[in-house]
Structure formats: structure tokens, C-alpha cells
C-alpha positions, 0 to 999 in steps of 0.5 A: 849158140854153137855149143853142145851141153850135157850133164857130166856123170856125178858118180863120186869116186875117191880122189877122182875129180868130175865136172858138173856139165860138159860143153863142146864148142863147134865154133872153136873146136874145144871141150868145156868143163862147166862148173856151177857154183852156189852162192853158199859154197862161194861164201863158205868154201871159196878155195873149192871154186878156185880148185874147180877153176884149175882142175879141168886141164888134167880132166882132158878139157880145153877150158873151163866156164864157171857160172854162179849168180853170186858176184863173189865168183867174179871177186874170186876170179879176179883175186886168185886166177893168174893171167895165164889161167885166165886165157882159158878160164871164163866166169859168168855171174848171172842175174836171177830175176824175182818171179 
């Protein structure tokens, strides 16, 4: 679909931000910070998801995509992300079927 995606280095350094995945859009020539949010994280620490939606510019990315199976992600985005921030932040709520 015109994207290159790779796992980001997950070495934890004090006071240093990191992203879950790194993507690059060949169509738009932009780098993308990709965050994966669990349902439990969204319910217990919504402020962390908000932080993840805002940290990407200082990390050098052009935009941010946030993914979760929880509809809580969309609720947090709608209530906390400004129209200006929303230009470069996209959320994706996916449905996981029972196997």
C-alpha cells in the first residue's frame, strides 16, 4: 500500500522517547511514528496515549498513526487532540474477530 514499516529500537533510555514502529510513506514522502495502544493502557493511562499522539514531532517524524482494538482510542483522540494536531495524527480502531 505504498508504506515501508519496521520495528523501532525498543532499548529503554531514561528521559528518551521512542515509538513502537517506524513507517515511511512513499506516496507522501513522509516518515510516520506508529504507536500501538492496548485496551488496558487506554483505560488505565489515557494520558500516555495522548502523550504518544503528541511526542512524534520532537522525534523527527512528519506524522503519527495510532492503532488499537479499543474504541476508547477514538474517544481520547476526539476529546484531547486539537484540530491543528489532528492534521498529522491519525487513529485506527481495528476489529479483531474471534478465532
